[in-house]
C-alpha positions, 0 to 999 in steps of 0.5 A, a space after each residue: 126173510 132169509 133174503 135181505 138183498 139182491 143185486 144184479 151186476 156185470 162180469 166184465 172185470 173192465 169197470 175194476 181194471 180201468 175206472 178212469 175210463 168214464 162209462 166204465 168209471 160209472 159202473 164201477 161206482 155203481 157197483 159201490 153203491 151196491 155194494 152199500 146198500 148190501 152191507 146195510 141189509 147186513 147178510 151173514 153171508 153173500 150167495 154169489 153166481 158168475 156166468 164167467 165160472 164155467 163148470 160142465 161135469 157137476 154143480 160147483 161150489 167154492 168151499 176153500 175157507 180163504 182163497 188168495 192170489 193175483 189173477 190175469 184176465 185172459 181178455 184185458 190183461 193188458 189193463 192190470 191184474 186183479 189181487 184176491 183174497 176172498 173168504 167163504 162160508 164153508 159151512 153154507 158152501 158144503 150144506 149146498 153141495 150136500 143138498 144139491 141132489 134134492 133138485 136133481 144135479 149132482 156137485 162138488 166142493 173145490 177146495 184146492 190152493 191157486 184154484 183159477 177163480 174167474 174175473 166177474 168173481 173177483 171183481 164183485 168181492 173187490 167192489 161189492 167190497 164182499 167175500 171178507 171174514 165179516 161178509 162170506 161168499 158162498 159161490 156157484 158155479 156157472 154148469 153150461 148145462 144148466 138151463 134157467 130153470 135147473 139154475 132158478 132151483 139151485 139159487 132156492 135150495 141155497 137160499 132155503 139151506 141158508 134158513 136152516 142155518 138161521 143164516 140171513 143172506 145177500 144175492 147176486 148174480 155177475 153176467 152181462 147184459 147184451 153180447 155183441 163186442 167190438 171187434 177191433 181195438 177202441 179208445 175206452 172214451 168212444 166205448 158205447 153199446 155196438 147194436 143199437 137194437 141190443 141198446 133197445 132191448 136191454 133197456 126194455 128189459 131193465 124197465 121190466 125189472 125195475 118194474 117188478 112185472 116177472 110175469 112179461 119178464 118170462 115172456 121175453 126173456 127168450 126173445 131178448 136173449 135170442 135177438 141180443 146175444 145175452 150174456 150165458 142166456 141171462 142165467 145170472 138172472 135167473 139164479 137172483 129170480 130163484 133165490 127170491 123165489 120168482 117174485 120181487 116188487 121192483 128195483 133200482 138200476 143204479 147204473 147202466 152202459 158198455 163194456 168195450 160194446 157189449 151191455 152192463 148194468 147194476 140192479 138192486 132188487 126191492 124185496 
């Protein structure tokens, strides 16, 4: 198989910025465990999709070989900066740009210094320890006009590009679960899922993912997205699902918890 491992991780940078907060530290530790599992699968590259890299006109792919800098998150800036040094598999990224029209999507590569890489991508690369010379990434944007079906097609196309290059890939979907946040400042030690009903929805969906029941997942996700205000319509899950051709055997939830009231989970899929 071209896909050797697959993961769903939070895009919120708080586990990266402030792991000393108990709930956020648990998610950071879960992401580090997922990173070790990813490394053990020995991919040649990592196909990463972040809900926080917004695109409107085109599907964008990062094609700059190496991006370095310091990012300040627009929401959580008081907790510190996010330094990054991200290496890209440019051969595979350019292949994805060229192949995107085959699934009906106009695409372009992004290759210039100090491009504003998003917090989700940076946090994922930091805590999973990917985006290195030995484990470069291919980063896909979240086009706000793309529906889940289009996102799945793009992921499947990216995997096919890897197949054609004889490469093994890991797949990472970066984004959150329930989307409600505390609207006033809280003590991080008291963080919780702000809405109990959203907590119940999150846990129900995670149990279904663990079971590998994709039929029921597809039936419930539209309601889940609506009732729990799920991050970007759960397109990061559809990215993983598309890369896996709609099937996986089950999953392991390495961690689940609150991120300033919203929900986040670290999931490793069983292929």
